[in-house]
PDB file of N, CA, C and O in Angstrom:
ATOM      1  N   MET A   1     102.189  80.632  83.335  1.00  0.00           N
ATOM      2  CA  MET A   1     103.152  80.522  84.406  1.00  0.00           C
ATOM      3  C   MET A   1     102.846  81.582  85.472  1.00  0.00           C
ATOM      4  O   MET A   1     102.842  82.777  85.177  1.00  0.00           O
ATOM      5  N   LEU A   2     102.599  81.158  86.664  1.00  0.00           N
ATOM      6  CA  LEU A   2     102.308  82.067  87.776  1.00  0.00           C
ATOM      7  C   LEU A   2     103.608  82.683  88.283  1.00  0.00           C
ATOM      8  O   LEU A   2     104.565  81.974  88.595  1.00  0.00           O
ATOM      9  N   ARG A   3     103.629  84.011  88.361  1.00  0.00           N
ATOM     10  CA  ARG A   3     104.821  84.716  88.844  1.00  0.00           C
ATOM     11  C   ARG A   3     104.382  85.864  89.745  1.00  0.00           C
ATOM     12  O   ARG A   3     104.304  87.004  89.289  1.00  0.00           O
ATOM     13  N   PRO A   4     104.091  85.581  91.032  1.00  0.00           N
ATOM     14  CA  PRO A   4     103.670  86.643  91.957  1.00  0.00           C
ATOM     15  C   PRO A   4     104.831  87.579  92.289  1.00  0.00           C
ATOM     16  O   PRO A   4     105.991  87.168  92.324  1.00  0.00           O
ATOM     17  N   ILE A   5     104.495  88.835  92.530  1.00  0.00           N
ATOM     18  CA  ILE A   5     105.480  89.856  92.879  1.00  0.00           C
ATOM     19  C   ILE A   5     105.315  90.206  94.356  1.00  0.00           C
ATOM     20  O   ILE A   5     104.234  90.597  94.797  1.00  0.00           O
ATOM     21  N   ARG A   6     106.387  90.062  95.103  1.00  0.00           N
ATOM     22  CA  ARG A   6     106.388  90.297  96.542  1.00  0.00           C
ATOM     23  C   ARG A   6     106.593  91.771  96.875  1.00  0.00           C
ATOM     24  O   ARG A   6     105.974  92.286  97.806  1.00  0.00           O
ATOM     25  N   LYS A   7     107.459  92.456  96.121  1.00  0.00           N
ATOM     26  CA  LYS A   7     107.798  93.836  96.464  1.00  0.00           C
ATOM     27  C   LYS A   7     107.987  94.660  95.197  1.00  0.00           C
ATOM     28  O   LYS A   7     108.584  94.204  94.222  1.00  0.00           O
ATOM     29  N   ILE A   8     107.458  95.898  95.233  1.00  0.00           N
ATOM     30  CA  ILE A   8     107.625  96.837  94.125  1.00  0.00           C
ATOM     31  C   ILE A   8     108.221  98.129  94.668  1.00  0.00           C
ATOM     32  O   ILE A   8     107.675  98.743  95.585  1.00  0.00           O
ATOM     33  N   HIS A   9     109.338  98.528  94.093  1.00  0.00           N
ATOM     34  CA  HIS A   9     109.963  99.815  94.406  1.00  0.00           C
ATOM     35  C   HIS A   9     109.483 100.817  93.362  1.00  0.00           C
ATOM     36  O   HIS A   9     109.273 100.455  92.204  1.00  0.00           O
ATOM     37  N   ILE A  10     109.312 102.058  93.759  1.00  0.00           N
ATOM     38  CA  ILE A  10     108.765 103.075  92.865  1.00  0.00           C
ATOM     39  C   ILE A  10     109.732 104.248  92.774  1.00  0.00           C
ATOM     40  O   ILE A  10     110.196 104.757  93.795  1.00  0.00           O
ATOM     41  N   THR A  11     110.039 104.680  91.542  1.00  0.00           N
ATOM     42  CA  THR A  11     110.918 105.827  91.349  1.00  0.00           C
ATOM     43  C   THR A  11     110.109 107.123  91.400  1.00  0.00           C
ATOM     44  O   THR A  11     108.880 107.103  91.329  1.00  0.00           O
ATOM     45  N   SER A  12     110.808 108.236  91.523  1.00  0.00           N
ATOM     46  CA  SER A  12     110.136 109.543  91.540  1.00  0.00           C
ATOM     47  C   SER A  12     109.495 109.837  90.184  1.00  0.00           C
ATOM     48  O   SER A  12     108.455 110.493  90.132  1.00  0.00           O
ATOM     49  N   ASP A  13     110.094 109.366  89.084  1.00  0.00           N
ATOM     50  CA  ASP A  13     109.483 109.556  87.764  1.00  0.00           C
ATOM     51  C   ASP A  13     108.131 108.857  87.685  1.00  0.00           C
ATOM     52  O   ASP A  13     107.177 109.399  87.128  1.00  0.00           O
ATOM     53  N   PHE A  14     108.056 107.657  88.242  1.00  0.00           N
ATOM     54  CA  PHE A  14     106.785 106.935  88.253  1.00  0.00           C
ATOM     55  C   PHE A  14     105.755 107.699  89.092  1.00  0.00           C
ATOM     56  O   PHE A  14     104.612 107.869  88.669  1.00  0.00           O
ATOM     57  N   GLU A  15     106.159 108.154  90.270  1.00  0.00           N
ATOM     58  CA  GLU A  15     105.239 108.905  91.139  1.00  0.00           C
ATOM     59  C   GLU A  15     104.726 110.166  90.452  1.00  0.00           C
ATOM     60  O   GLU A  15     103.540 110.483  90.537  1.00  0.00           O
ATOM     61  N   LYS A  16     105.625 110.892  89.767  1.00  0.00           N
ATOM     62  CA  LYS A  16     105.213 112.114  89.053  1.00  0.00           C
ATOM     63  C   LYS A  16     104.208 111.782  87.963  1.00  0.00           C
ATOM     64  O   LYS A  16     103.179 112.444  87.826  1.00  0.00           O
ATOM     65  N   GLY A  17     104.517 110.744  87.188  1.00  0.00           N
ATOM     66  CA  GLY A  17     103.609 110.343  86.111  1.00  0.00           C
ATOM     67  C   GLY A  17     102.250 109.931  86.630  1.00  0.00           C
ATOM     68  O   GLY A  17     101.223 110.280  86.048  1.00  0.00           O
ATOM     69  N   LEU A  18     102.241 109.194  87.718  1.00  0.00           N
ATOM     70  CA  LEU A  18     100.988 108.759  88.319  1.00  0.00           C
ATOM     71  C   LEU A  18     100.190 109.956  88.831  1.00  0.00           C
ATOM     72  O   LEU A  18      98.970 110.009  88.673  1.00  0.00           O
ATOM     73  N   GLY A  19     100.875 110.904  89.437  1.00  0.00           N
ATOM     74  CA  GLY A  19     100.209 112.087  89.972  1.00  0.00           C
ATOM     75  C   GLY A  19      99.573 112.970  88.909  1.00  0.00           C
ATOM     76  O   GLY A  19      98.633 113.709  89.201  1.00  0.00           O
ATOM     77  N   LYS A  20     100.072 112.902  87.684  1.00  0.00           N
ATOM     78  CA  LYS A  20      99.535 113.714  86.583  1.00  0.00           C
ATOM     79  C   LYS A  20      98.298 113.093  85.935  1.00  0.00           C
ATOM     80  O   LYS A  20      97.603 113.748  85.159  1.00  0.00           O
ATOM     81  N   LEU A  21      98.029 111.835  86.256  1.00  0.00           N
ATOM     82  CA  LEU A  21      96.895 111.142  85.641  1.00  0.00           C
ATOM     83  C   LEU A  21      95.583 111.557  86.282  1.00  0.00           C
ATOM     84  O   LEU A  21      95.543 111.863  87.474  1.00  0.00           O
ATOM     85  N   PRO A  22      94.501 111.569  85.496  1.00  0.00           N
ATOM     86  CA  PRO A  22      93.182 111.786  86.093  1.00  0.00           C
ATOM     87  C   PRO A  22      92.806 110.614  87.006  1.00  0.00           C
ATOM     88  O   PRO A  22      93.354 109.519  86.883  1.00  0.00           O
ATOM     89  N   VAL A  23      91.881 110.857  87.903  1.00  0.00           N
ATOM     90  CA  VAL A  23      91.499 109.866  88.916  1.00  0.00           C
ATOM     91  C   VAL A  23      91.086 108.534  88.288  1.00  0.00           C
ATOM     92  O   VAL A  23      91.463 107.477  88.793  1.00  0.00           O
ATOM     93  N   ASN A  24      90.326 108.565  87.208  1.00  0.00           N
ATOM     94  CA  ASN A  24      89.861 107.309  86.605  1.00  0.00           C
ATOM     95  C   ASN A  24      91.032 106.462  86.107  1.00  0.00           C
ATOM     96  O   ASN A  24      90.985 105.235  86.204  1.00  0.00           O
ATOM     97  N   LEU A  25      92.081 107.094  85.575  1.00  0.00           N
ATOM     98  CA  LEU A  25      93.245 106.322  85.133  1.00  0.00           C
ATOM     99  C   LEU A  25      94.085 105.847  86.308  1.00  0.00           C
ATOM    100  O   LEU A  25      94.684 104.774  86.243  1.00  0.00           O
ATOM    101  N   ARG A  26      94.138 106.634  87.388  1.00  0.00           N
ATOM    102  CA  ARG A  26      94.861 106.173  88.582  1.00  0.00           C
ATOM    103  C   ARG A  26      94.204 104.911  89.142  1.00  0.00           C
ATOM    104  O   ARG A  26      94.886 103.990  89.590  1.00  0.00           O
ATOM    105  N   LYS A  27      92.870 104.884  89.110  1.00  0.00           N
ATOM    106  CA  LYS A  27      92.155 103.683  89.574  1.00  0.00           C
ATOM    107  C   LYS A  27      92.465 102.488  88.680  1.00  0.00           C
ATOM    108  O   LYS A  27      92.612 101.365  89.165  1.00  0.00           O
ATOM    109  N   LEU A  28      92.563 102.730  87.377  1.00  0.00           N
ATOM    110  CA  LEU A  28      92.883 101.656  86.439  1.00  0.00           C
ATOM    111  C   LEU A  28      94.314 101.155  86.678  1.00  0.00           C
ATOM    112  O   LEU A  28      94.562  99.950  86.632  1.00  0.00           O
ATOM    113  N   VAL A  29      95.250 102.067  86.930  1.00  0.00           N
ATOM    114  CA  VAL A  29      96.626 101.675  87.255  1.00  0.00           C
ATOM    115  C   VAL A  29      96.630 100.799  88.513  1.00  0.00           C
ATOM    116  O   VAL A  29      97.319  99.780  88.557  1.00  0.00           O
ATOM    117  N   ALA A  30      95.870 101.192  89.524  1.00  0.00           N
ATOM    118  CA  ALA A  30      95.808 100.417  90.768  1.00  0.00           C
ATOM    119  C   ALA A  30      95.262  99.010  90.502  1.00  0.00           C
ATOM    120  O   ALA A  30      95.753  98.039  91.077  1.00  0.00           O
ATOM    121  N   LYS A  31      94.266  98.896  89.647  1.00  0.00           N
ATOM    122  CA  LYS A  31      93.687  97.590  89.310  1.00  0.00           C
ATOM    123  C   LYS A  31      94.711  96.716  88.591  1.00  0.00           C
ATOM    124  O   LYS A  31      94.870  95.539  88.914  1.00  0.00           O
ATOM    125  N   ARG A  32      95.409  97.305  87.608  1.00  0.00           N
ATOM    126  CA  ARG A  32      96.421  96.547  86.865  1.00  0.00           C
ATOM    127  C   ARG A  32      97.587  96.167  87.777  1.00  0.00           C
ATOM    128  O   ARG A  32      98.181  95.100  87.622  1.00  0.00           O
ATOM    129  N   ASP A  33      97.912  97.043  88.727  1.00  0.00           N
ATOM    130  CA  ASP A  33      98.969  96.742  89.687  1.00  0.00           C
ATOM    131  C   ASP A  33      98.592  95.524  90.527  1.00  0.00           C
ATOM    132  O   ASP A  33      99.450  94.697  90.834  1.00  0.00           O
ATOM    133  N   GLN A  34      97.324  95.407  90.901  1.00  0.00           N
ATOM    134  CA  GLN A  34      96.862  94.226  91.647  1.00  0.00           C
ATOM    135  C   GLN A  34      97.068  92.957  90.819  1.00  0.00           C
ATOM    136  O   GLN A  34      97.550  91.944  91.325  1.00  0.00           O
ATOM    137  N   TRP A  35      96.695  93.030  89.544  1.00  0.00           N
ATOM    138  CA  TRP A  35      96.888  91.883  88.657  1.00  0.00           C
ATOM    139  C   TRP A  35      98.370  91.529  88.573  1.00  0.00           C
ATOM    140  O   TRP A  35      98.748  90.360  88.647  1.00  0.00           O
ATOM    141  N   PHE A  36      99.215  92.576  88.415  1.00  0.00           N
ATOM    142  CA  PHE A  36     100.649  92.381  88.277  1.00  0.00           C
ATOM    143  C   PHE A  36     101.233  91.737  89.531  1.00  0.00           C
ATOM    144  O   PHE A  36     102.046  90.818  89.434  1.00  0.00           O
ATOM    145  N   ARG A  37     100.827  92.209  90.697  1.00  0.00           N
ATOM    146  CA  ARG A  37     101.336  91.635  91.950  1.00  0.00           C
ATOM    147  C   ARG A  37     100.925  90.171  92.106  1.00  0.00           C
ATOM    148  O   ARG A  37     101.695  89.361  92.623  1.00  0.00           O
ATOM    149  N   ALA A  38      99.729  89.836  91.666  1.00  0.00           N
ATOM    150  CA  ALA A  38      99.257  88.456  91.756  1.00  0.00           C
ATOM    151  C   ALA A  38      99.986  87.550  90.761  1.00  0.00           C
ATOM    152  O   ALA A  38     100.272  86.391  91.062  1.00  0.00           O
ATOM    153  N   ASN A  39     100.286  88.088  89.571  1.00  0.00           N
ATOM    154  CA  ASN A  39     100.961  87.303  88.535  1.00  0.00           C
ATOM    155  C   ASN A  39     101.517  88.264  87.486  1.00  0.00           C
ATOM    156  O   ASN A  39     100.774  88.775  86.647  1.00  0.00           O
ATOM    157  N   ALA A  40     102.814  88.505  87.536  1.00  0.00           N
ATOM    158  CA  ALA A  40     103.449  89.441  86.603  1.00  0.00           C
ATOM    159  C   ALA A  40     103.284  89.022  85.148  1.00  0.00           C
ATOM    160  O   ALA A  40     103.396  89.853  84.247  1.00  0.00           O
ATOM    161  N   MET A  41     103.021  87.755  84.916  1.00  0.00           N
ATOM    162  CA  MET A  41     102.857  87.263  83.543  1.00  0.00           C
ATOM    163  C   MET A  41     101.391  87.076  83.158  1.00  0.00           C
ATOM    164  O   MET A  41     101.089  86.346  82.214  1.00  0.00           O
ATOM    165  N   ASP A  42     100.484  87.725  83.878  1.00  0.00           N
ATOM    166  CA  ASP A  42      99.058  87.673  83.537  1.00  0.00           C
ATOM    167  C   ASP A  42      98.894  88.143  82.088  1.00  0.00           C
ATOM    168  O   ASP A  42      99.321  89.245  81.744  1.00  0.00           O
ATOM    169  N   SER A  43      98.296  87.336  81.262  1.00  0.00           N
ATOM    170  CA  SER A  43      98.194  87.644  79.824  1.00  0.00           C
ATOM    171  C   SER A  43      97.415  88.933  79.549  1.00  0.00           C
ATOM    172  O   SER A  43      97.610  89.557  78.506  1.00  0.00           O
ATOM    173  N   ARG A  44      96.542  89.338  80.465  1.00  0.00           N
ATOM    174  CA  ARG A  44      95.776  90.577  80.268  1.00  0.00           C
ATOM    175  C   ARG A  44      96.674  91.807  80.294  1.00  0.00           C
ATOM    176  O   ARG A  44      96.301  92.854  79.765  1.00  0.00           O
ATOM    177  N   LEU A  45      97.855  91.693  80.904  1.00  0.00           N
ATOM    178  CA  LEU A  45      98.778  92.824  81.019  1.00  0.00           C
ATOM    179  C   LEU A  45      99.698  92.956  79.803  1.00  0.00           C
ATOM    180  O   LEU A  45     100.295  94.011  79.588  1.00  0.00           O
ATOM    181  N   ARG A  46      99.809  91.911  79.026  1.00  0.00           N
ATOM    182  CA  ARG A  46     100.699  91.892  77.864  1.00  0.00           C
ATOM    183  C   ARG A  46     102.127  92.322  78.235  1.00  0.00           C
ATOM    184  O   ARG A  46     102.755  93.100  77.517  1.00  0.00           O
ATOM    185  N   ALA A  47     102.627  91.808  79.361  1.00  0.00           N
ATOM    186  CA  ALA A  47     103.994  92.109  79.803  1.00  0.00           C
ATOM    187  C   ALA A  47     104.987  91.515  78.813  1.00  0.00           C
ATOM    188  O   ALA A  47     104.826  90.387  78.346  1.00  0.00           O
ATOM    189  N   HIS A  48     106.018  92.300  78.504  1.00  0.00           N
ATOM    190  CA  HIS A  48     107.022  91.822  77.560  1.00  0.00           C
ATOM    191  C   HIS A  48     108.366  92.506  77.816  1.00  0.00           C
ATOM    192  O   HIS A  48     108.412  93.650  78.268  1.00  0.00           O
ATOM    193  N   PRO A  49     109.457  91.799  77.523  1.00  0.00           N
ATOM    194  CA  PRO A  49     110.777  92.401  77.659  1.00  0.00           C
ATOM    195  C   PRO A  49     111.014  93.376  76.517  1.00  0.00           C
ATOM    196  O   PRO A  49     110.503  93.189  75.412  1.00  0.00           O
ATOM    197  N   LEU A  50     111.790  94.412  76.789  1.00  0.00           N
ATOM    198  CA  LEU A  50     112.102  95.407  75.774  1.00  0.00           C
ATOM    199  C   LEU A  50     113.461  95.099  75.154  1.00  0.00           C
ATOM    200  O   LEU A  50     114.257  94.341  75.710  1.00  0.00           O
ATOM    201  N   LYS A  51     113.710  95.696  73.996  1.00  0.00           N
ATOM    202  CA  LYS A  51     114.934  95.429  73.244  1.00  0.00           C
ATOM    203  C   LYS A  51     115.728  96.714  73.070  1.00  0.00           C
ATOM    204  O   LYS A  51     115.289  97.794  73.466  1.00  0.00           O
ATOM    205  N   GLY A  52     116.878  96.580  72.486  1.00  0.00           N
ATOM    206  CA  GLY A  52     117.711  97.737  72.165  1.00  0.00           C
ATOM    207  C   GLY A  52     118.272  98.395  73.409  1.00  0.00           C
ATOM    208  O   GLY A  52     118.771  97.720  74.310  1.00  0.00           O
ATOM    209  N   GLU A  53     118.190  99.720  73.457  1.00  0.00           N
ATOM    210  CA  GLU A  53     118.732 100.479  74.584  1.00  0.00           C
ATOM    211  C   GLU A  53     118.040 100.141  75.902  1.00  0.00           C
ATOM    212  O   GLU A  53     118.613 100.343  76.972  1.00  0.00           O
ATOM    213  N   LEU A  54     116.828  99.634  75.832  1.00  0.00           N
ATOM    214  CA  LEU A  54     116.076  99.277  77.040  1.00  0.00           C
ATOM    215  C   LEU A  54     116.143  97.776  77.345  1.00  0.00           C
ATOM    216  O   LEU A  54     115.315  97.250  78.089  1.00  0.00           O
ATOM    217  N   ASN A  55     117.122  97.102  76.771  1.00  0.00           N
ATOM    218  CA  ASN A  55     117.313  95.683  77.059  1.00  0.00           C
ATOM    219  C   ASN A  55     117.467  95.498  78.570  1.00  0.00           C
ATOM    220  O   ASN A  55     118.238  96.215  79.208  1.00  0.00           O
ATOM    221  N   GLY A  56     116.743  94.548  79.137  1.00  0.00           N
ATOM    222  CA  GLY A  56     116.754  94.314  80.580  1.00  0.00           C
ATOM    223  C   GLY A  56     115.538  94.915  81.271  1.00  0.00           C
ATOM    224  O   GLY A  56     115.235  94.570  82.413  1.00  0.00           O
ATOM    225  N   TYR A  57     114.845  95.805  80.586  1.00  0.00           N
ATOM    226  CA  TYR A  57     113.613  96.402  81.102  1.00  0.00           C
ATOM    227  C   TYR A  57     112.424  95.657  80.513  1.00  0.00           C
ATOM    228  O   TYR A  57     112.528  94.975  79.494  1.00  0.00           O
ATOM    229  N   TRP A  58     111.297  95.811  81.188  1.00  0.00           N
ATOM    230  CA  TRP A  58     110.043  95.213  80.755  1.00  0.00           C
ATOM    231  C   TRP A  58     108.980  96.300  80.732  1.00  0.00           C
ATOM    232  O   TRP A  58     109.174  97.393  81.262  1.00  0.00           O
ATOM    233  N   SER A  59     107.852  95.977  80.106  1.00  0.00           N
ATOM    234  CA  SER A  59     106.724  96.885  80.071  1.00  0.00           C
ATOM    235  C   SER A  59     105.441  96.067  80.157  1.00  0.00           C
ATOM    236  O   SER A  59     105.379  94.934  79.681  1.00  0.00           O
ATOM    237  N   TYR A  60     104.419  96.658  80.771  1.00  0.00           N
ATOM    238  CA  TYR A  60     103.092  96.054  80.682  1.00  0.00           C
ATOM    239  C   TYR A  60     102.059  97.141  80.428  1.00  0.00           C
ATOM    240  O   TYR A  60     102.280  98.313  80.733  1.00  0.00           O
ATOM    241  N   SER A  61     100.933  96.733  79.866  1.00  0.00           N
ATOM    242  CA  SER A  61      99.892  97.667  79.446  1.00  0.00           C
ATOM    243  C   SER A  61      98.869  97.895  80.547  1.00  0.00           C
ATOM    244  O   SER A  61      98.370  96.952  81.162  1.00  0.00           O
ATOM    245  N   VAL A  62      98.569  99.165  80.783  1.00  0.00           N
ATOM    246  CA  VAL A  62      97.468  99.546  81.669  1.00  0.00           C
ATOM    247  C   VAL A  62      96.199  99.612  80.828  1.00  0.00           C
ATOM    248  O   VAL A  62      95.157  99.084  81.218  1.00  0.00           O
ATOM    249  N   ASN A  63      96.295 100.259  79.683  1.00  0.00           N
ATOM    250  CA  ASN A  63      95.226 100.287  78.682  1.00  0.00           C
ATOM    251  C   ASN A  63      95.901 100.369  77.314  1.00  0.00           C
ATOM    252  O   ASN A  63      97.102 100.120  77.206  1.00  0.00           O
ATOM    253  N   TYR A  64      95.157 100.711  76.282  1.00  0.00           N
ATOM    254  CA  TYR A  64      95.724 100.720  74.933  1.00  0.00           C
ATOM    255  C   TYR A  64      96.905 101.676  74.803  1.00  0.00           C
ATOM    256  O   TYR A  64      97.846 101.386  74.064  1.00  0.00           O
ATOM    257  N   HIS A  65      96.878 102.803  75.499  1.00  0.00           N
ATOM    258  CA  HIS A  65      97.916 103.822  75.361  1.00  0.00           C
ATOM    259  C   HIS A  65      98.924 103.850  76.513  1.00  0.00           C
ATOM    260  O   HIS A  65     100.090 104.184  76.302  1.00  0.00           O
ATOM    261  N   LEU A  66      98.500 103.510  77.698  1.00  0.00           N
ATOM    262  CA  LEU A  66      99.310 103.697  78.899  1.00  0.00           C
ATOM    263  C   LEU A  66     100.110 102.446  79.240  1.00  0.00           C
ATOM    264  O   LEU A  66      99.567 101.342  79.282  1.00  0.00           O
ATOM    265  N   ARG A  67     101.413 102.633  79.485  1.00  0.00           N
ATOM    266  CA  ARG A  67     102.314 101.529  79.803  1.00  0.00           C
ATOM    267  C   ARG A  67     103.041 101.798  81.118  1.00  0.00           C
ATOM    268  O   ARG A  67     103.189 102.948  81.533  1.00  0.00           O
ATOM    269  N   ILE A  68     103.489 100.735  81.763  1.00  0.00           N
ATOM    270  CA  ILE A  68     104.355 100.848  82.932  1.00  0.00           C
ATOM    271  C   ILE A  68     105.692 100.205  82.570  1.00  0.00           C
ATOM    272  O   ILE A  68     105.753  99.056  82.133  1.00  0.00           O
ATOM    273  N   LEU A  69     106.758 100.978  82.763  1.00  0.00           N
ATOM    274  CA  LEU A  69     108.119 100.530  82.497  1.00  0.00           C
ATOM    275  C   LEU A  69     108.711 100.037  83.810  1.00  0.00           C
ATOM    276  O   LEU A  69     108.713 100.759  84.807  1.00  0.00           O
ATOM    277  N   PHE A  70     109.212  98.807  83.806  1.00  0.00           N
ATOM    278  CA  PHE A  70     109.743  98.231  85.039  1.00  0.00           C
ATOM    279  C   PHE A  70     110.922  97.317  84.743  1.00  0.00           C
ATOM    280  O   PHE A  70     111.222  97.002  83.591  1.00  0.00           O
ATOM    281  N   ARG A  71     111.586  96.898  85.830  1.00  0.00           N
ATOM    282  CA  ARG A  71     112.681  95.937  85.701  1.00  0.00           C
ATOM    283  C   ARG A  71     112.648  94.996  86.889  1.00  0.00           C
ATOM    284  O   ARG A  71     112.382  95.411  88.017  1.00  0.00           O
ATOM    285  N   PHE A  72     112.918  93.727  86.628  1.00  0.00           N
ATOM    286  CA  PHE A  72     113.018  92.741  87.695  1.00  0.00           C
ATOM    287  C   PHE A  72     114.353  92.909  88.416  1.00  0.00           C
ATOM    288  O   PHE A  72     115.405  92.972  87.780  1.00  0.00           O
ATOM    289  N   ILE A  73     114.306  92.981  89.746  1.00  0.00           N
ATOM    290  CA  ILE A  73     115.512  92.976  90.570  1.00  0.00           C
ATOM    291  C   ILE A  73     115.800  91.530  90.966  1.00  0.00           C
ATOM    292  O   ILE A  73     116.936  91.059  90.913  1.00  0.00           O
ATOM    293  N   GLN A  74     114.755  90.862  91.356  1.00  0.00           N
ATOM    294  CA  GLN A  74     114.760  89.429  91.633  1.00  0.00           C
ATOM    295  C   GLN A  74     113.507  88.876  90.974  1.00  0.00           C
ATOM    296  O   GLN A  74     112.724  89.633  90.400  1.00  0.00           O
ATOM    297  N   LYS A  75     113.313  87.580  91.050  1.00  0.00           N
ATOM    298  CA  LYS A  75     112.155  87.021  90.349  1.00  0.00           C
ATOM    299  C   LYS A  75     110.827  87.495  90.934  1.00  0.00           C
ATOM    300  O   LYS A  75     109.803  87.445  90.251  1.00  0.00           O
ATOM    301  N   ASP A  76     110.826  87.959  92.201  1.00  0.00           N
ATOM    302  CA  ASP A  76     109.582  88.410  92.822  1.00  0.00           C
ATOM    303  C   ASP A  76     109.673  89.859  93.322  1.00  0.00           C
ATOM    304  O   ASP A  76     108.915  90.263  94.204  1.00  0.00           O
ATOM    305  N   GLU A  77     110.595  90.627  92.761  1.00  0.00           N
ATOM    306  CA  GLU A  77     110.786  92.016  93.173  1.00  0.00           C
ATOM    307  C   GLU A  77     111.125  92.865  91.947  1.00  0.00           C
ATOM    308  O   GLU A  77     111.987  92.499  91.147  1.00  0.00           O
ATOM    309  N   VAL A  78     110.432  94.008  91.807  1.00  0.00           N
ATOM    310  CA  VAL A  78     110.629  94.863  90.636  1.00  0.00           C
ATOM    311  C   VAL A  78     110.755  96.332  91.041  1.00  0.00           C
ATOM    312  O   VAL A  78     110.450  96.720  92.168  1.00  0.00           O
ATOM    313  N   ILE A  79     111.212  97.123  90.087  1.00  0.00           N
ATOM    314  CA  ILE A  79     111.218  98.582  90.204  1.00  0.00           C
ATOM    315  C   ILE A  79     110.326  99.132  89.105  1.00  0.00           C
ATOM    316  O   ILE A  79     110.524  98.819  87.931  1.00  0.00           O
ATOM    317  N   TYR A  80     109.340  99.953  89.476  1.00  0.00           N
ATOM    318  CA  TYR A  80     108.546 100.694  88.505  1.00  0.00           C
ATOM    319  C   TYR A  80     109.320 101.980  88.198  1.00  0.00           C
ATOM    320  O   TYR A  80     109.498 102.819  89.082  1.00  0.00           O
ATOM    321  N   TYR A  81     109.779 102.140  86.957  1.00  0.00           N
ATOM    322  CA  TYR A  81     110.567 103.302  86.584  1.00  0.00           C
ATOM    323  C   TYR A  81     109.723 104.475  86.097  1.00  0.00           C
ATOM    324  O   TYR A  81     109.968 105.623  86.467  1.00  0.00           O
ATOM    325  N   ASP A  82     108.734 104.177  85.272  1.00  0.00           N
ATOM    326  CA  ASP A  82     107.965 105.264  84.667  1.00  0.00           C
ATOM    327  C   ASP A  82     106.643 104.711  84.171  1.00  0.00           C
ATOM    328  O   ASP A  82     106.453 103.499  84.070  1.00  0.00           O
ATOM    329  N   LEU A  83     105.733 105.624  83.864  1.00  0.00           N
ATOM    330  CA  LEU A  83     104.511 105.220  83.195  1.00  0.00           C
ATOM    331  C   LEU A  83     104.101 106.306  82.237  1.00  0.00           C
ATOM    332  O   LEU A  83     104.353 107.487  82.475  1.00  0.00           O
ATOM    333  N   GLY A  84     103.470 105.907  81.153  1.00  0.00           N
ATOM    334  CA  GLY A  84     103.053 106.851  80.125  1.00  0.00           C
ATOM    335  C   GLY A  84     102.803 106.123  78.827  1.00  0.00           C
ATOM    336  O   GLY A  84     102.648 104.902  78.799  1.00  0.00           O
ATOM    337  N   THR A  85     102.766 106.891  77.748  1.00  0.00           N
ATOM    338  CA  THR A  85     102.570 106.317  76.424  1.00  0.00           C
ATOM    339  C   THR A  85     103.887 105.701  75.948  1.00  0.00           C
ATOM    340  O   THR A  85     104.834 105.584  76.726  1.00  0.00           O
ATOM    341  N   HIS A  86     103.949 105.315  74.696  1.00  0.00           N
ATOM    342  CA  HIS A  86     105.186 104.742  74.158  1.00  0.00           C
ATOM    343  C   HIS A  86     106.357 105.726  74.247  1.00  0.00           C
ATOM    344  O   HIS A  86     107.504 105.327  74.045  1.00  0.00           O
ATOM    345  N   GLU A  87     106.095 106.974  74.538  1.00  0.00           N
ATOM    346  CA  GLU A  87     107.155 107.977  74.705  1.00  0.00           C
ATOM    347  C   GLU A  87     108.098 107.615  75.851  1.00  0.00           C
ATOM    348  O   GLU A  87     109.244 108.064  75.853  1.00  0.00           O
ATOM    349  N   ILE A  88     107.657 106.825  76.816  1.00  0.00           N
ATOM    350  CA  ILE A  88     108.540 106.472  77.938  1.00  0.00           C
ATOM    351  C   ILE A  88     109.697 105.610  77.489  1.00  0.00           C
ATOM    352  O   ILE A  88     110.670 105.454  78.227  1.00  0.00           O
ATOM    353  N   TYR A  89     109.616 105.040  76.288  1.00  0.00           N
ATOM    354  CA  TYR A  89     110.692 104.202  75.783  1.00  0.00           C
ATOM    355  C   TYR A  89     111.839 105.022  75.206  1.00  0.00           C
ATOM    356  O   TYR A  89     112.882 104.472  74.852  1.00  0.00           O
ATOM    357  N   ARG A  90     111.650 106.329  75.111  1.00  0.00           N
ATOM    358  CA  ARG A  90     112.695 107.189  74.510  1.00  0.00           C
ATOM    359  C   ARG A  90     113.491 107.889  75.551  1.00  0.00           C
ATOM    360  O   ARG A  90     114.405 108.646  75.223  1.00  0.00           O
TER     361      ARG A  90
END
């Protein structure tokens, strides 16, 4: 199912997390962001809804360890809340 994203809002937590990453990982985040904007449900991203206290939030994988925590505002608009390892879920 194709689900393009028109607009992404970014929180200060996301900006801080991105700024702490080495350049090679920032480039990888940018690449995955392109995929996400083209199709939020791209299977390579392994996007999935979260459960429990984070019900209503979603996550997608940048690589094996790095995740982006986000939420849909509308079907084509999201907020990036944070990025990091599975620790961002706590």
